[in-house]
VOLUM-63294 format. One record per residue (C-alpha): residue number from 0; x, y, z. Coordinates in nm, 4 decimals, padded with zeros to 6 digits. Layout:
! VOLUM-63294
NUM | X | Y | Z
...
//
This chain:
! VOLUM-63294
0 | -10.0103 | 02.2886 | 04.8295
1 | -09.9118 | 02.3795 | 04.4744
2 | -09.5722 | 02.2650 | 04.3461
3 | -09.3902 | 02.5549 | 04.1768
4 | -09.2226 | 02.4991 | 03.8426
5 | -08.8423 | 02.4967 | 03.8601
6 | -08.7149 | 02.7009 | 03.5629
7 | -08.3496 | 02.6957 | 03.4550
8 | -08.1312 | 02.8527 | 03.1856
9 | -07.9089 | 02.6000 | 03.0023
10 | -07.5943 | 02.7085 | 02.8236
11 | -07.6023 | 02.4452 | 02.5491
12 | -07.7724 | 02.1269 | 02.4308
13 | -07.5626 | 01.9104 | 02.6631
14 | -07.6940 | 02.1006 | 02.9668
15 | -08.0546 | 02.0114 | 02.8879
16 | -08.0371 | 01.6395 | 02.9608
17 | -07.8201 | 01.6955 | 03.2680
18 | -08.0544 | 01.9576 | 03.4155
19 | -08.3704 | 01.7652 | 03.3245
20 | -08.2381 | 01.4622 | 03.5119
21 | -08.1369 | 01.6879 | 03.8011
22 | -08.4989 | 01.7976 | 03.8370
23 | -08.5638 | 02.1047 | 03.6224
24 | -08.9217 | 02.1446 | 03.4976
25 | -08.8711 | 02.4128 | 03.2314
26 | -08.5937 | 02.5724 | 03.0263
27 | -08.5401 | 02.9257 | 02.8951
28 | -08.3568 | 02.9230 | 02.5629
29 | -08.3070 | 03.1552 | 02.2672
30 | -08.0547 | 03.3559 | 02.0692
31 | -07.9100 | 03.6967 | 02.1490
32 | -08.0556 | 03.8546 | 01.8345
33 | -08.3947 | 03.8410 | 02.0082
34 | -08.3329 | 03.7521 | 02.3731
35 | -08.1474 | 03.9342 | 02.6507
36 | -07.8768 | 03.7997 | 02.8813
37 | -07.9119 | 03.4347 | 02.7888
38 | -07.7002 | 03.1699 | 02.9589
39 | -07.6282 | 03.0198 | 02.6162
40 | -07.6749 | 03.0858 | 02.2465
41 | -07.9210 | 02.8626 | 02.0588
42 | -07.9305 | 02.9422 | 01.6891
43 | -08.2292 | 02.8146 | 01.4929
44 | -08.1189 | 02.4570 | 01.4309
45 | -07.9957 | 02.4267 | 01.7893
46 | -08.3210 | 02.5788 | 01.9092
47 | -08.5192 | 02.3183 | 01.7168
48 | -08.3082 | 02.0384 | 01.8662
49 | -08.3337 | 02.1917 | 02.2135
50 | -08.7147 | 02.2085 | 02.2079
51 | -08.7357 | 01.8498 | 02.0858
52 | -08.4938 | 01.7310 | 02.3531
53 | -08.6766 | 01.9207 | 02.6267
54 | -09.0054 | 01.7671 | 02.5192
55 | -08.8468 | 01.4213 | 02.5112
56 | -08.7884 | 01.4700 | 02.8838
57 | -09.1516 | 01.5853 | 02.9207
58 | -09.0379 | 01.9346 | 03.0226
59 | -09.1356 | 02.2843 | 02.9017
60 | -08.9391 | 02.4980 | 02.6544
61 | -08.9720 | 02.8765 | 02.6809
62 | -08.8077 | 03.0911 | 02.4131
63 | -08.6815 | 03.4365 | 02.5110
64 | -08.7893 | 03.7125 | 02.2712
65 | -08.7481 | 03.9761 | 02.5400
66 | -08.5338 | 04.2292 | 02.3607
67 | -08.6376 | 04.5882 | 02.2879
68 | -08.6931 | 04.6046 | 01.9145
69 | -08.6335 | 04.8913 | 01.6738
70 | -08.8197 | 04.9215 | 01.3445
71 | -08.5521 | 04.7503 | 01.1401
72 | -08.5897 | 04.4279 | 01.3417
73 | -08.9677 | 04.3919 | 01.3158
74 | -08.9710 | 04.1822 | 00.9984
75 | -08.6998 | 03.9523 | 01.1336
76 | -08.8894 | 03.9189 | 01.4605
77 | -09.2069 | 03.8190 | 01.2740
78 | -09.0157 | 03.5451 | 01.0933
79 | -08.8552 | 03.4334 | 01.4208
80 | -09.1887 | 03.4118 | 01.6027
81 | -09.3272 | 03.2000 | 01.3186
82 | -09.0254 | 02.9729 | 01.3486
83 | -09.0653 | 02.9422 | 01.7260
84 | -09.4267 | 02.8383 | 01.6786
85 | -09.3271 | 02.5844 | 01.4109
86 | -09.0927 | 02.4022 | 01.6514
87 | -09.3682 | 02.3766 | 01.9156
88 | -09.2128 | 02.5887 | 02.1895
89 | -09.4370 | 02.6074 | 02.4958
90 | -09.4237 | 02.9860 | 02.5403
91 | -09.2508 | 03.3040 | 02.4300
92 | -09.1048 | 03.5360 | 02.6916
93 | -09.1529 | 03.9011 | 02.5941
94 | -09.1264 | 04.2537 | 02.7287
95 | -09.1808 | 04.4701 | 02.4216
96 | -09.5488 | 04.5054 | 02.3172
97 | -09.4278 | 04.4648 | 01.9572
98 | -09.3760 | 04.0963 | 02.0358
99 | -09.7296 | 04.0590 | 02.1681
100 | -09.8723 | 04.2232 | 01.8552
101 | -09.6568 | 04.0032 | 01.6343
102 | -09.7632 | 03.6870 | 01.8137
103 | -10.1279 | 03.7836 | 01.7722
104 | -10.0663 | 03.8257 | 01.4012
105 | -09.8555 | 03.5223 | 01.3133
106 | -09.8868 | 03.2784 | 01.6068
107 | -10.2151 | 03.3527 | 01.7881
108 | -10.2138 | 03.0254 | 01.9843
109 | -09.8673 | 03.0786 | 02.1304
110 | -09.8576 | 03.1269 | 02.5080
111 | -09.6877 | 03.4415 | 02.6363
112 | -09.4892 | 03.5170 | 02.9510
113 | -09.4452 | 03.8882 | 03.0232
114 | -09.0985 | 03.9788 | 03.1525
115 | -08.9365 | 04.3224 | 03.1442
116 | -08.6754 | 04.2672 | 03.4197
117 | -08.7654 | 04.5970 | 03.5909
118 | -09.1306 | 04.7019 | 03.5660
119 | -09.3106 | 04.3971 | 03.7030
120 | -09.3606 | 04.5649 | 04.0379
121 | -09.7383 | 04.5532 | 04.1023
122 | -10.0401 | 04.3343 | 04.0334
123 | -10.2220 | 04.5963 | 03.8249
124 | -09.9418 | 04.5849 | 03.5691
125 | -09.9269 | 04.2054 | 03.5793
126 | -10.3019 | 04.1822 | 03.5287
127 | -10.2939 | 04.4429 | 03.2513
128 | -10.0617 | 04.2231 | 03.0491
129 | -10.2654 | 03.9203 | 03.1484
130 | -10.5757 | 04.0762 | 02.9967
131 | -10.3726 | 04.1479 | 02.6830
132 | -10.2917 | 03.7796 | 02.6497
133 | -10.0001 | 03.6942 | 02.8775
134 | -10.0350 | 03.3808 | 03.0910
135 | -09.7483 | 03.4612 | 03.3264
136 | -09.5737 | 03.7661 | 03.4718
137 | -09.2072 | 03.7554 | 03.5719
138 | -09.1567 | 03.9921 | 03.8630
139 | -08.8788 | 04.2490 | 03.8975
140 | -08.5789 | 04.1452 | 04.1080
141 | -08.6034 | 04.4605 | 04.3215
142 | -08.9122 | 04.3508 | 04.5181
143 | -08.9073 | 04.2331 | 04.8771
144 | -09.0818 | 03.9153 | 04.9877
145 | -09.3930 | 04.0900 | 05.1218
146 | -09.4391 | 04.2723 | 04.7917
147 | -09.3983 | 03.9479 | 04.5962
148 | -09.6572 | 03.7624 | 04.8029
149 | -09.8987 | 04.0567 | 04.7865
150 | -09.8755 | 04.0595 | 04.4070
151 | -09.9415 | 03.6838 | 04.3972
152 | -10.2514 | 03.7266 | 04.6166
153 | -10.3992 | 03.9711 | 04.3663
154 | -10.2651 | 03.8396 | 04.0365
155 | -10.4871 | 03.6986 | 03.7638
156 | -10.1854 | 03.5377 | 03.5943
157 | -09.9110 | 03.2975 | 03.6924
158 | -09.6226 | 03.4586 | 03.8800
159 | -09.2534 | 03.3754 | 03.8355
160 | -08.9653 | 03.4975 | 04.0522
161 | -08.5910 | 03.4430 | 04.0379
162 | -08.4588 | 03.2612 | 04.3435
163 | -08.0987 | 03.1973 | 04.2454
164 | -07.8185 | 03.3421 | 04.0369
165 | -07.6854 | 03.6643 | 03.8932
166 | -07.9125 | 03.9599 | 03.8187
167 | -07.8771 | 04.2509 | 03.5772
168 | -07.8032 | 04.5949 | 03.7208
169 | -07.7546 | 04.7977 | 03.4036
170 | -07.7913 | 04.7718 | 03.0274
171 | -07.7033 | 05.0145 | 02.7503
172 | -07.7611 | 04.9603 | 02.3807
173 | -07.4203 | 05.1207 | 02.3337
174 | -07.1090 | 04.9041 | 02.3276
175 | -06.9489 | 05.1004 | 02.6089
176 | -06.6534 | 04.8717 | 02.6725
177 | -06.5873 | 04.8053 | 02.3060
178 | -06.5946 | 05.1772 | 02.2331
179 | -06.3535 | 05.2394 | 02.5199
180 | -06.1141 | 04.9804 | 02.3806
181 | -06.1367 | 05.1393 | 02.0370
182 | -06.0678 | 05.4817 | 02.1908
183 | -05.7449 | 05.3335 | 02.3249
184 | -05.6601 | 05.2003 | 01.9800
185 | -05.7238 | 04.8407 | 02.0856
186 | -05.9647 | 04.5905 | 01.9309
187 | -06.2343 | 04.4059 | 02.1216
188 | -06.4422 | 04.1524 | 01.9337
189 | -06.8078 | 04.1705 | 02.0377
190 | -06.9533 | 03.8224 | 02.0077
191 | -07.0285 | 03.5638 | 02.2743
192 | -06.6559 | 03.6017 | 02.3416
193 | -06.7467 | 03.9472 | 02.4689
194 | -06.8935 | 03.7727 | 02.7724
195 | -06.5555 | 03.7652 | 02.9432
196 | -06.5519 | 03.6259 | 03.2974
197 | -06.2466 | 03.8389 | 03.3774
198 | -06.3998 | 04.1749 | 03.2846
199 | -06.5300 | 04.3637 | 03.5902
200 | -06.6118 | 04.7020 | 03.7311
201 | -06.4393 | 04.7075 | 04.0697
202 | -06.5799 | 04.8912 | 04.3729
203 | -06.2815 | 04.9215 | 04.6054
204 | -06.4839 | 05.0584 | 04.8992
205 | -06.7159 | 04.7543 | 04.9108
206 | -06.4733 | 04.5091 | 04.7495
207 | -06.7390 | 04.4269 | 04.4889
208 | -06.6731 | 04.3050 | 04.1348
209 | -06.9504 | 04.3706 | 03.8843
210 | -06.9203 | 04.1384 | 03.5812
211 | -06.9570 | 04.3035 | 03.2414
212 | -07.0245 | 04.1526 | 02.9032
213 | -07.1193 | 04.2854 | 02.5645
214 | -07.3203 | 04.1314 | 02.2838
215 | -07.5283 | 04.2671 | 01.9992
216 | -07.7816 | 04.4006 | 02.2524
217 | -07.5206 | 04.6290 | 02.4061
218 | -07.3413 | 04.6400 | 02.7412
219 | -07.4630 | 04.4504 | 03.0480
220 | -07.3399 | 04.5087 | 03.4027
221 | -07.4378 | 04.2335 | 03.6440
222 | -07.4767 | 04.2038 | 04.0206
223 | -07.1656 | 04.1370 | 04.2334
224 | -07.3347 | 03.8548 | 04.4283
225 | -07.5639 | 03.5651 | 04.3478
226 | -07.9127 | 03.5486 | 04.4936
227 | -07.9683 | 03.2249 | 04.6873
228 | -08.3073 | 03.1517 | 04.8430
229 | -08.2771 | 02.7767 | 04.8897
230 | -08.3180 | 02.8099 | 05.2677
231 | -08.5973 | 03.0706 | 05.2380
232 | -08.8401 | 02.9022 | 04.9979
233 | -09.1210 | 02.8426 | 05.2492
234 | -09.3084 | 03.1727 | 05.2088
235 | -09.2744 | 03.1678 | 04.8310
236 | -09.4156 | 02.8161 | 04.8100
237 | -09.6857 | 02.8899 | 05.0702
238 | -09.7996 | 03.1949 | 04.8740
239 | -09.8519 | 02.9827 | 04.5620
240 | -09.5768 | 03.1304 | 04.3422
241 | -09.6060 | 02.9420 | 04.0134
242 | -09.2443 | 02.9330 | 03.8975
243 | -08.9032 | 02.9652 | 04.0622
244 | -08.6186 | 03.0564 | 03.8277
245 | -08.2480 | 02.9807 | 03.8526
246 | -08.0304 | 03.1929 | 03.6231
247 | -07.7083 | 03.0163 | 03.5286
248 | -07.5272 | 03.2860 | 03.3340
249 | -07.1463 | 03.2449 | 03.3760
250 | -07.1853 | 02.9099 | 03.5546
251 | -07.0116 | 02.5773 | 03.4854
252 | -07.1926 | 02.2565 | 03.3904
253 | -07.1126 | 02.0940 | 03.7253
254 | -07.2438 | 02.3974 | 03.9151
255 | -07.5692 | 02.3978 | 03.7164
256 | -07.6257 | 02.0293 | 03.7820
257 | -07.5629 | 02.0444 | 04.1562
258 | -07.7629 | 02.3622 | 04.2196
259 | -08.0609 | 02.2346 | 04.0173
260 | -08.0577 | 01.9059 | 04.2094
261 | -08.0409 | 02.0884 | 04.5436
262 | -08.3348 | 02.3162 | 04.4603
263 | -08.5322 | 02.0155 | 04.3352
264 | -08.4690 | 01.8408 | 04.6654
265 | -08.5522 | 02.1550 | 04.8645
266 | -08.8860 | 02.2134 | 04.6887
267 | -08.9938 | 01.8501 | 04.7108
268 | -08.8859 | 01.8187 | 05.0733
269 | -09.0809 | 02.1270 | 05.1777
270 | -09.3963 | 02.0024 | 05.0048
271 | -09.3651 | 01.6626 | 05.1703
272 | -09.2367 | 01.7533 | 05.5173
273 | -09.1889 | 02.1150 | 05.6240
274 | -08.9956 | 02.0228 | 05.9396
275 | -08.7491 | 01.8164 | 05.7399
276 | -08.7004 | 02.1078 | 05.5005
277 | -08.6034 | 02.3422 | 05.7839
278 | -08.3642 | 02.0796 | 05.9233
279 | -08.1786 | 02.0466 | 05.5931
280 | -08.2055 | 02.3978 | 05.4489
281 | -07.8865 | 02.5260 | 05.6117
282 | -07.6906 | 02.2282 | 05.4824
283 | -07.8144 | 02.2855 | 05.1265
284 | -07.7133 | 02.6503 | 05.1474
285 | -07.3670 | 02.5513 | 05.2706
286 | -07.3241 | 02.3084 | 04.9804
287 | -07.3939 | 02.5886 | 04.7343
288 | -07.1531 | 02.8199 | 04.9176
289 | -06.8830 | 02.5558 | 04.8757
290 | -06.9172 | 02.5514 | 04.4962
291 | -06.9627 | 02.9246 | 04.4412
292 | -06.7249 | 03.0821 | 04.1863
293 | -06.4440 | 03.2938 | 04.3269
294 | -06.5518 | 03.6453 | 04.4308
295 | -06.9253 | 03.5660 | 04.4064
296 | -07.0853 | 03.5633 | 04.7498
297 | -07.4422 | 03.4535 | 04.8152
298 | -07.7131 | 03.6869 | 04.9390
299 | -08.0930 | 03.7121 | 04.9347
300 | -08.1152 | 04.0002 | 04.6889
301 | -08.3981 | 04.2370 | 04.7772
302 | -08.6286 | 03.9743 | 04.9282
303 | -08.5658 | 04.1002 | 05.2830
304 | -08.4892 | 04.4678 | 05.2186
305 | -08.6274 | 04.7642 | 05.0314
306 | -08.4750 | 04.8612 | 04.6999
307 | -08.1872 | 05.1077 | 04.7441
308 | -08.0600 | 05.3018 | 04.4425
//
């Protein structure tokens, strides 16, 4: 049975060693000028150090260039892609075809992972991008488990799915919250500080809090709960899913370490002894529940239900 890659999102250089030792196989890094909803900001010199450190642990470094780019950013993106190639990153994550065209032009040997957050919903689309040069497709979060496994059965590329963490519900290029503050005559600085853990949309009827943050890519509204599939990994592993992602946006260093270690143990246990996995799966889930941030419940996302808008 194939062992899926465990992909994580570090917040800084210090996270990398901790998460590598906890069992992560690959890291998604980048800077907000080119990547969306990153767990941490890695400017160029930090990015260079991060890739080197990741490779020192014999792990993979994937750089997010998954923004949607307007004309004025194309030259900067070309320079950035060249830089990413020069530091020996293992792949670029993209959604905009402009990135694919740029990679073909300036870094033709760079591996590509196609990820749009929302439109990876069928194997025809995954294979289309595979035939254009992508080696992996990252599926949309709104798919149920049967749809995910069906795509894997028919895919000509590697398939990645998110199994843990917060997911994006909405993005606008407009700085909606910042503009609202300015309308009130108040200032709101839009940097990484704009990712404020105390800024929510509150749904009184369902008692849900939707975290909001703003950066130079606009306004992001996130899910009220965290996906957690640690006790439901069997079908994903059985179907041959190539990569399982944990998204650590808004999470503490201790949380990242413990959750990574638990998923590492869960994956390895299932591959070695399925019965033992099912015996321990509930306990692993309970351990994660015990360290969940306040007001963030665990659920299984859309894996066991149809998408409802």
